PyMOL Python script that loads the backbone (N, CA, C, O; Angstrom):
from pymol import cmd

cmd.read_pdbstr("""\
ATOM      1  N   MET A   1      92.464  40.667  65.728  1.00  0.00           N
ATOM      2  CA  MET A   1      93.751  41.192  66.075  1.00  0.00           C
ATOM      3  C   MET A   1      94.479  40.107  66.857  1.00  0.00           C
ATOM      4  O   MET A   1      93.890  39.459  67.723  1.00  0.00           O
ATOM      5  N   ALA A   2      95.720  39.914  66.563  1.00  0.00           N
ATOM      6  CA  ALA A   2      96.519  38.908  67.264  1.00  0.00           C
ATOM      7  C   ALA A   2      97.448  39.595  68.256  1.00  0.00           C
ATOM      8  O   ALA A   2      98.156  40.542  67.914  1.00  0.00           O
ATOM      9  N   LEU A   3      97.433  39.106  69.481  1.00  0.00           N
ATOM     10  CA  LEU A   3      98.352  39.589  70.503  1.00  0.00           C
ATOM     11  C   LEU A   3      99.382  38.505  70.764  1.00  0.00           C
ATOM     12  O   LEU A   3      99.047  37.320  70.749  1.00  0.00           O
ATOM     13  N   PRO A   4     100.613  38.883  70.999  1.00  0.00           N
ATOM     14  CA  PRO A   4     101.630  37.874  71.295  1.00  0.00           C
ATOM     15  C   PRO A   4     101.252  37.064  72.534  1.00  0.00           C
ATOM     16  O   PRO A   4     100.688  37.602  73.488  1.00  0.00           O
ATOM     17  N   ALA A   5     101.564  35.774  72.513  1.00  0.00           N
ATOM     18  CA  ALA A   5     101.227  34.880  73.622  1.00  0.00           C
ATOM     19  C   ALA A   5     101.806  35.395  74.931  1.00  0.00           C
ATOM     20  O   ALA A   5     101.151  35.294  75.969  1.00  0.00           O
ATOM     21  N   GLU A   6     103.006  35.941  74.910  1.00  0.00           N
ATOM     22  CA  GLU A   6     103.640  36.461  76.124  1.00  0.00           C
ATOM     23  C   GLU A   6     102.793  37.577  76.749  1.00  0.00           C
ATOM     24  O   GLU A   6     102.616  37.614  77.967  1.00  0.00           O
ATOM     25  N   ALA A   7     102.273  38.481  75.918  1.00  0.00           N
ATOM     26  CA  ALA A   7     101.424  39.573  76.417  1.00  0.00           C
ATOM     27  C   ALA A   7     100.102  39.019  76.944  1.00  0.00           C
ATOM     28  O   ALA A   7      99.611  39.475  77.976  1.00  0.00           O
ATOM     29  N   ARG A   8      99.518  38.038  76.245  1.00  0.00           N
ATOM     30  CA  ARG A   8      98.259  37.441  76.711  1.00  0.00           C
ATOM     31  C   ARG A   8      98.441  36.803  78.077  1.00  0.00           C
ATOM     32  O   ARG A   8      97.602  36.971  78.962  1.00  0.00           O
ATOM     33  N   ARG A   9      99.538  36.070  78.251  1.00  0.00           N
ATOM     34  CA  ARG A   9      99.804  35.424  79.550  1.00  0.00           C
ATOM     35  C   ARG A   9     100.007  36.465  80.649  1.00  0.00           C
ATOM     36  O   ARG A   9      99.468  36.329  81.747  1.00  0.00           O
ATOM     37  N   ARG A  10     100.776  37.493  80.351  1.00  0.00           N
ATOM     38  CA  ARG A  10     101.065  38.530  81.361  1.00  0.00           C
ATOM     39  C   ARG A  10      99.788  39.202  81.854  1.00  0.00           C
ATOM     40  O   ARG A  10      99.656  39.494  83.042  1.00  0.00           O
ATOM     41  N   TRP A  11      98.847  39.448  80.939  1.00  0.00           N
ATOM     42  CA  TRP A  11      97.630  40.176  81.290  1.00  0.00           C
ATOM     43  C   TRP A  11      96.423  39.271  81.498  1.00  0.00           C
ATOM     44  O   TRP A  11      95.308  39.754  81.696  1.00  0.00           O
ATOM     45  N   GLY A  12      96.644  37.954  81.454  1.00  0.00           N
ATOM     46  CA  GLY A  12      95.563  37.011  81.741  1.00  0.00           C
ATOM     47  C   GLY A  12      94.472  36.994  80.686  1.00  0.00           C
ATOM     48  O   GLY A  12      93.294  36.833  81.004  1.00  0.00           O
ATOM     49  N   ILE A  13      94.868  37.162  79.423  1.00  0.00           N
ATOM     50  CA  ILE A  13      93.906  37.142  78.317  1.00  0.00           C
ATOM     51  C   ILE A  13      93.993  35.779  77.645  1.00  0.00           C
ATOM     52  O   ILE A  13      95.043  35.402  77.127  1.00  0.00           O
ATOM     53  N   ALA A  14      92.888  35.043  77.655  1.00  0.00           N
ATOM     54  CA  ALA A  14      92.860  33.732  77.015  1.00  0.00           C
ATOM     55  C   ALA A  14      92.940  33.907  75.500  1.00  0.00           C
ATOM     56  O   ALA A  14      92.553  34.948  74.969  1.00  0.00           O
ATOM     57  N   GLU A  15      93.443  32.889  74.811  1.00  0.00           N
ATOM     58  CA  GLU A  15      93.465  32.930  73.354  1.00  0.00           C
ATOM     59  C   GLU A  15      92.036  33.116  72.865  1.00  0.00           C
ATOM     60  O   GLU A  15      91.139  32.366  73.252  1.00  0.00           O
ATOM     61  N   GLY A  16      91.827  34.104  72.025  1.00  0.00           N
ATOM     62  CA  GLY A  16      90.488  34.426  71.563  1.00  0.00           C
ATOM     63  C   GLY A  16      89.727  35.295  72.550  1.00  0.00           C
ATOM     64  O   GLY A  16      88.540  35.561  72.360  1.00  0.00           O
ATOM     65  N   GLY A  17      90.410  35.744  73.616  1.00  0.00           N
ATOM     66  CA  GLY A  17      89.773  36.572  74.643  1.00  0.00           C
ATOM     67  C   GLY A  17      89.415  37.959  74.130  1.00  0.00           C
ATOM     68  O   GLY A  17      89.867  38.382  73.066  1.00  0.00           O
ATOM     69  N   THR A  18      88.602  38.647  74.898  1.00  0.00           N
ATOM     70  CA  THR A  18      88.089  39.955  74.503  1.00  0.00           C
ATOM     71  C   THR A  18      88.935  41.070  75.101  1.00  0.00           C
ATOM     72  O   THR A  18      89.327  41.018  76.267  1.00  0.00           O
ATOM     73  N   VAL A  19      89.206  42.074  74.281  1.00  0.00           N
ATOM     74  CA  VAL A  19      89.912  43.266  74.727  1.00  0.00           C
ATOM     75  C   VAL A  19      89.138  44.493  74.271  1.00  0.00           C
ATOM     76  O   VAL A  19      88.306  44.412  73.368  1.00  0.00           O
ATOM     77  N   GLU A  20      89.416  45.629  74.901  1.00  0.00           N
ATOM     78  CA  GLU A  20      88.865  46.903  74.463  1.00  0.00           C
ATOM     79  C   GLU A  20      90.019  47.712  73.889  1.00  0.00           C
ATOM     80  O   GLU A  20      91.140  47.642  74.392  1.00  0.00           O
ATOM     81  N   VAL A  21      89.748  48.482  72.838  1.00  0.00           N
ATOM     82  CA  VAL A  21      90.778  49.271  72.180  1.00  0.00           C
ATOM     83  C   VAL A  21      90.346  50.729  72.151  1.00  0.00           C
ATOM     84  O   VAL A  21      89.230  51.047  71.741  1.00  0.00           O
ATOM     85  N   ALA A  22      91.241  51.615  72.590  1.00  0.00           N
ATOM     86  CA  ALA A  22      90.996  53.059  72.514  1.00  0.00           C
ATOM     87  C   ALA A  22      91.993  53.634  71.522  1.00  0.00           C
ATOM     88  O   ALA A  22      93.203  53.478  71.688  1.00  0.00           O
ATOM     89  N   ASP A  23      91.488  54.300  70.488  1.00  0.00           N
ATOM     90  CA  ASP A  23      92.324  54.937  69.474  1.00  0.00           C
ATOM     91  C   ASP A  23      92.614  56.364  69.925  1.00  0.00           C
ATOM     92  O   ASP A  23      91.712  57.202  69.951  1.00  0.00           O
ATOM     93  N   LEU A  24      93.855  56.642  70.277  1.00  0.00           N
ATOM     94  CA  LEU A  24      94.242  57.969  70.750  1.00  0.00           C
ATOM     95  C   LEU A  24      94.808  58.840  69.638  1.00  0.00           C
ATOM     96  O   LEU A  24      95.350  59.912  69.903  1.00  0.00           O
ATOM     97  N   GLY A  25      94.688  58.391  68.411  1.00  0.00           N
ATOM     98  CA  GLY A  25      95.197  59.160  67.277  1.00  0.00           C
ATOM     99  C   GLY A  25      96.600  58.719  66.894  1.00  0.00           C
ATOM    100  O   GLY A  25      96.826  58.263  65.773  1.00  0.00           O
ATOM    101  N   SER A  26      97.544  58.851  67.820  1.00  0.00           N
ATOM    102  CA  SER A  26      98.919  58.453  67.523  1.00  0.00           C
ATOM    103  C   SER A  26      99.289  57.129  68.190  1.00  0.00           C
ATOM    104  O   SER A  26     100.420  56.661  68.060  1.00  0.00           O
ATOM    105  N   ALA A  27      98.339  56.529  68.901  1.00  0.00           N
ATOM    106  CA  ALA A  27      98.594  55.265  69.590  1.00  0.00           C
ATOM    107  C   ALA A  27      97.277  54.548  69.856  1.00  0.00           C
ATOM    108  O   ALA A  27      96.210  55.162  69.886  1.00  0.00           O
ATOM    109  N   LEU A  28      97.377  53.242  70.046  1.00  0.00           N
ATOM    110  CA  LEU A  28      96.235  52.433  70.481  1.00  0.00           C
ATOM    111  C   LEU A  28      96.493  51.975  71.902  1.00  0.00           C
ATOM    112  O   LEU A  28      97.616  51.605  72.244  1.00  0.00           O
ATOM    113  N   VAL A  29      95.461  51.998  72.733  1.00  0.00           N
ATOM    114  CA  VAL A  29      95.541  51.456  74.087  1.00  0.00           C
ATOM    115  C   VAL A  29      94.672  50.210  74.096  1.00  0.00           C
ATOM    116  O   VAL A  29      93.485  50.266  73.774  1.00  0.00           O
ATOM    117  N   ILE A  30      95.270  49.083  74.468  1.00  0.00           N
ATOM    118  CA  ILE A  30      94.562  47.807  74.500  1.00  0.00           C
ATOM    119  C   ILE A  30      94.390  47.399  75.958  1.00  0.00           C
ATOM    120  O   ILE A  30      95.367  47.274  76.696  1.00  0.00           O
ATOM    121  N   ILE A  31      93.134  47.191  76.367  1.00  0.00           N
ATOM    122  CA  ILE A  31      92.801  46.870  77.749  1.00  0.00           C
ATOM    123  C   ILE A  31      92.047  45.538  77.768  1.00  0.00           C
ATOM    124  O   ILE A  31      91.110  45.357  76.992  1.00  0.00           O
ATOM    125  N   PRO A  32      92.440  44.598  78.643  1.00  0.00           N
ATOM    126  CA  PRO A  32      91.650  43.376  78.767  1.00  0.00           C
ATOM    127  C   PRO A  32      90.216  43.723  79.158  1.00  0.00           C
ATOM    128  O   PRO A  32      89.999  44.537  80.056  1.00  0.00           O
ATOM    129  N   ALA A  33      89.252  43.122  78.502  1.00  0.00           N
ATOM    130  CA  ALA A  33      87.845  43.381  78.820  1.00  0.00           C
ATOM    131  C   ALA A  33      87.507  42.746  80.163  1.00  0.00           C
ATOM    132  O   ALA A  33      88.207  41.854  80.643  1.00  0.00           O
ATOM    133  N   GLY A  34      86.436  43.220  80.746  1.00  0.00           N
ATOM    134  CA  GLY A  34      86.003  42.673  82.027  1.00  0.00           C
ATOM    135  C   GLY A  34      86.452  43.558  83.174  1.00  0.00           C
ATOM    136  O   GLY A  34      87.222  44.500  82.984  1.00  0.00           O
ATOM    137  N   SER A  35      85.975  43.255  84.336  1.00  0.00           N
ATOM    138  CA  SER A  35      86.242  44.000  85.574  1.00  0.00           C
ATOM    139  C   SER A  35      86.237  45.504  85.343  1.00  0.00           C
ATOM    140  O   SER A  35      87.164  46.207  85.747  1.00  0.00           O
ATOM    141  N   GLY A  36      85.185  45.991  84.689  1.00  0.00           N
ATOM    142  CA  GLY A  36      85.041  47.423  84.478  1.00  0.00           C
ATOM    143  C   GLY A  36      85.551  47.890  83.130  1.00  0.00           C
ATOM    144  O   GLY A  36      85.063  48.888  82.600  1.00  0.00           O
ATOM    145  N   GLY A  37      86.517  47.196  82.569  1.00  0.00           N
ATOM    146  CA  GLY A  37      87.038  47.554  81.265  1.00  0.00           C
ATOM    147  C   GLY A  37      87.539  48.990  81.210  1.00  0.00           C
ATOM    148  O   GLY A  37      87.787  49.619  82.238  1.00  0.00           O
ATOM    149  N   LEU A  38      87.679  49.485  80.014  1.00  0.00           N
ATOM    150  CA  LEU A  38      88.217  50.818  79.786  1.00  0.00           C
ATOM    151  C   LEU A  38      87.332  51.896  80.402  1.00  0.00           C
ATOM    152  O   LEU A  38      87.831  52.830  81.030  1.00  0.00           O
ATOM    153  N   ARG A  39      86.032  51.769  80.225  1.00  0.00           N
ATOM    154  CA  ARG A  39      85.107  52.753  80.791  1.00  0.00           C
ATOM    155  C   ARG A  39      85.234  52.794  82.314  1.00  0.00           C
ATOM    156  O   ARG A  39      85.227  53.872  82.909  1.00  0.00           O
ATOM    157  N   GLY A  40      85.347  51.644  82.937  1.00  0.00           N
ATOM    158  CA  GLY A  40      85.497  51.580  84.382  1.00  0.00           C
ATOM    159  C   GLY A  40      86.810  52.198  84.846  1.00  0.00           C
ATOM    160  O   GLY A  40      86.847  52.895  85.859  1.00  0.00           O
ATOM    161  N   MET A  41      87.890  51.942  84.103  1.00  0.00           N
ATOM    162  CA  MET A  41      89.186  52.506  84.458  1.00  0.00           C
ATOM    163  C   MET A  41      89.160  54.030  84.359  1.00  0.00           C
ATOM    164  O   MET A  41      89.694  54.724  85.224  1.00  0.00           O
ATOM    165  N   LEU A  42      88.540  54.542  83.306  1.00  0.00           N
ATOM    166  CA  LEU A  42      88.438  55.994  83.149  1.00  0.00           C
ATOM    167  C   LEU A  42      87.586  56.599  84.260  1.00  0.00           C
ATOM    168  O   LEU A  42      87.937  57.638  84.819  1.00  0.00           O
ATOM    169  N   GLY A  43      86.483  55.960  84.576  1.00  0.00           N
ATOM    170  CA  GLY A  43      85.623  56.435  85.662  1.00  0.00           C
ATOM    171  C   GLY A  43      86.361  56.469  86.985  1.00  0.00           C
ATOM    172  O   GLY A  43      86.229  57.423  87.752  1.00  0.00           O
ATOM    173  N   ASP A  44      87.141  55.427  87.256  1.00  0.00           N
ATOM    174  CA  ASP A  44      87.926  55.383  88.494  1.00  0.00           C
ATOM    175  C   ASP A  44      88.960  56.505  88.524  1.00  0.00           C
ATOM    176  O   ASP A  44      89.148  57.142  89.560  1.00  0.00           O
ATOM    177  N   ALA A  45      89.634  56.754  87.393  1.00  0.00           N
ATOM    178  CA  ALA A  45      90.641  57.813  87.330  1.00  0.00           C
ATOM    179  C   ALA A  45      90.008  59.184  87.535  1.00  0.00           C
ATOM    180  O   ALA A  45      90.578  60.033  88.220  1.00  0.00           O
ATOM    181  N   ILE A  46      88.838  59.407  86.947  1.00  0.00           N
ATOM    182  CA  ILE A  46      88.139  60.685  87.122  1.00  0.00           C
ATOM    183  C   ILE A  46      87.732  60.866  88.576  1.00  0.00           C
ATOM    184  O   ILE A  46      87.897  61.951  89.134  1.00  0.00           O
ATOM    185  N   ALA A  47      87.204  59.818  89.193  1.00  0.00           N
ATOM    186  CA  ALA A  47      86.798  59.900  90.598  1.00  0.00           C
ATOM    187  C   ALA A  47      88.004  60.174  91.495  1.00  0.00           C
ATOM    188  O   ALA A  47      87.929  60.983  92.420  1.00  0.00           O
ATOM    189  N   GLU A  48      89.107  59.496  91.214  1.00  0.00           N
ATOM    190  CA  GLU A  48      90.323  59.677  92.013  1.00  0.00           C
ATOM    191  C   GLU A  48      90.871  61.103  91.891  1.00  0.00           C
ATOM    192  O   GLU A  48      91.493  61.614  92.822  1.00  0.00           O
ATOM    193  N   ALA A  49      90.636  61.738  90.741  1.00  0.00           N
ATOM    194  CA  ALA A  49      91.113  63.108  90.515  1.00  0.00           C
ATOM    195  C   ALA A  49      90.159  64.155  91.087  1.00  0.00           C
ATOM    196  O   ALA A  49      90.399  65.353  90.939  1.00  0.00           O
ATOM    197  N   GLY A  50      89.082  63.719  91.738  1.00  0.00           N
ATOM    198  CA  GLY A  50      88.164  64.665  92.360  1.00  0.00           C
ATOM    199  C   GLY A  50      86.862  64.845  91.622  1.00  0.00           C
ATOM    200  O   GLY A  50      86.054  65.694  92.000  1.00  0.00           O
ATOM    201  N   GLY A  51      86.637  64.071  90.580  1.00  0.00           N
ATOM    202  CA  GLY A  51      85.390  64.146  89.823  1.00  0.00           C
ATOM    203  C   GLY A  51      85.505  65.027  88.586  1.00  0.00           C
ATOM    204  O   GLY A  51      86.460  65.785  88.419  1.00  0.00           O
ATOM    205  N   TYR A  52      84.507  64.902  87.731  1.00  0.00           N
ATOM    206  CA  TYR A  52      84.504  65.613  86.452  1.00  0.00           C
ATOM    207  C   TYR A  52      84.528  67.125  86.644  1.00  0.00           C
ATOM    208  O   TYR A  52      85.275  67.822  85.958  1.00  0.00           O
ATOM    209  N   ALA A  53      83.717  67.641  87.571  1.00  0.00           N
ATOM    210  CA  ALA A  53      83.657  69.095  87.784  1.00  0.00           C
ATOM    211  C   ALA A  53      85.014  69.642  88.205  1.00  0.00           C
ATOM    212  O   ALA A  53      85.421  70.717  87.765  1.00  0.00           O
ATOM    213  N   SER A  54      85.708  68.900  89.053  1.00  0.00           N
ATOM    214  CA  SER A  54      87.039  69.327  89.497  1.00  0.00           C
ATOM    215  C   SER A  54      88.025  69.352  88.337  1.00  0.00           C
ATOM    216  O   SER A  54      88.801  70.297  88.189  1.00  0.00           O
ATOM    217  N   LEU A  55      87.987  68.307  87.518  1.00  0.00           N
ATOM    218  CA  LEU A  55      88.878  68.262  86.355  1.00  0.00           C
ATOM    219  C   LEU A  55      88.564  69.388  85.374  1.00  0.00           C
ATOM    220  O   LEU A  55      89.474  70.023  84.842  1.00  0.00           O
ATOM    221  N   ALA A  56      87.277  69.635  85.136  1.00  0.00           N
ATOM    222  CA  ALA A  56      86.879  70.705  84.222  1.00  0.00           C
ATOM    223  C   ALA A  56      87.339  72.060  84.745  1.00  0.00           C
ATOM    224  O   ALA A  56      87.792  72.900  83.968  1.00  0.00           O
ATOM    225  N   ALA A  57      87.228  72.284  86.056  1.00  0.00           N
ATOM    226  CA  ALA A  57      87.669  73.554  86.651  1.00  0.00           C
ATOM    227  C   ALA A  57      89.179  73.731  86.471  1.00  0.00           C
ATOM    228  O   ALA A  57      89.644  74.841  86.209  1.00  0.00           O
ATOM    229  N   LYS A  58      89.934  72.663  86.608  1.00  0.00           N
ATOM    230  CA  LYS A  58      91.391  72.745  86.413  1.00  0.00           C
ATOM    231  C   LYS A  58      91.727  73.098  84.976  1.00  0.00           C
ATOM    232  O   LYS A  58      92.632  73.894  84.727  1.00  0.00           O
ATOM    233  N   VAL A  59      91.006  72.510  84.025  1.00  0.00           N
ATOM    234  CA  VAL A  59      91.240  72.822  82.618  1.00  0.00           C
ATOM    235  C   VAL A  59      90.947  74.293  82.348  1.00  0.00           C
ATOM    236  O   VAL A  59      91.728  74.972  81.681  1.00  0.00           O
ATOM    237  N   VAL A  60      89.833  74.782  82.859  1.00  0.00           N
ATOM    238  CA  VAL A  60      89.461  76.189  82.657  1.00  0.00           C
ATOM    239  C   VAL A  60      90.498  77.105  83.295  1.00  0.00           C
ATOM    240  O   VAL A  60      90.842  78.141  82.724  1.00  0.00           O
ATOM    241  N   ALA A  61      90.998  76.738  84.465  1.00  0.00           N
ATOM    242  CA  ALA A  61      92.011  77.556  85.128  1.00  0.00           C
ATOM    243  C   ALA A  61      93.310  77.590  84.330  1.00  0.00           C
ATOM    244  O   ALA A  61      93.970  78.625  84.237  1.00  0.00           O
ATOM    245  N   ASP A  62      93.668  76.437  83.753  1.00  0.00           N
ATOM    246  CA  ASP A  62      94.914  76.353  82.974  1.00  0.00           C
ATOM    247  C   ASP A  62      94.765  76.915  81.561  1.00  0.00           C
ATOM    248  O   ASP A  62      95.715  77.472  81.011  1.00  0.00           O
ATOM    249  N   GLU A  63      93.592  76.773  80.981  1.00  0.00           N
ATOM    250  CA  GLU A  63      93.323  77.177  79.594  1.00  0.00           C
ATOM    251  C   GLU A  63      92.002  77.926  79.520  1.00  0.00           C
ATOM    252  O   GLU A  63      91.005  77.339  79.098  1.00  0.00           O
ATOM    253  N   PRO A  64      91.948  79.200  79.912  1.00  0.00           N
ATOM    254  CA  PRO A  64      90.690  79.952  79.939  1.00  0.00           C
ATOM    255  C   PRO A  64      89.962  79.999  78.593  1.00  0.00           C
ATOM    256  O   PRO A  64      88.739  80.135  78.553  1.00  0.00           O
ATOM    257  N   ASP A  65      90.706  79.888  77.503  1.00  0.00           N
ATOM    258  CA  ASP A  65      90.078  79.918  76.180  1.00  0.00           C
ATOM    259  C   ASP A  65      89.176  78.714  75.936  1.00  0.00           C
ATOM    260  O   ASP A  65      88.333  78.749  75.039  1.00  0.00           O
ATOM    261  N   LEU A  66      89.338  77.652  76.719  1.00  0.00           N
ATOM    262  CA  LEU A  66      88.514  76.452  76.544  1.00  0.00           C
ATOM    263  C   LEU A  66      87.199  76.518  77.288  1.00  0.00           C
ATOM    264  O   LEU A  66      86.358  75.634  77.124  1.00  0.00           O
ATOM    265  N   SER A  67      86.994  77.552  78.109  1.00  0.00           N
ATOM    266  CA  SER A  67      85.749  77.636  78.884  1.00  0.00           C
ATOM    267  C   SER A  67      84.602  78.130  78.039  1.00  0.00           C
ATOM    268  O   SER A  67      83.482  78.259  78.534  1.00  0.00           O
TER     269      SER A  67
END
""", "prot")
cmd.dss("prot")
cmd.show_as("cartoon", "prot")
cmd.util.cbc("prot")
cmd.orient("prot")
């Protein structure tokens, strides 16, 4: 996959550098690899939101049919 040089410079991705890609169905999310990568970013976001159990409880409260 080729990324424009301007985007590579902005995000500190060397030519031929590694990225992680998440397919969201209607969009792709491209994350520079390293320093935790996509998995690390998701883990940090879950922790910041109060942890998985807290997020799951909010989903159940908002959408009881999903419990």
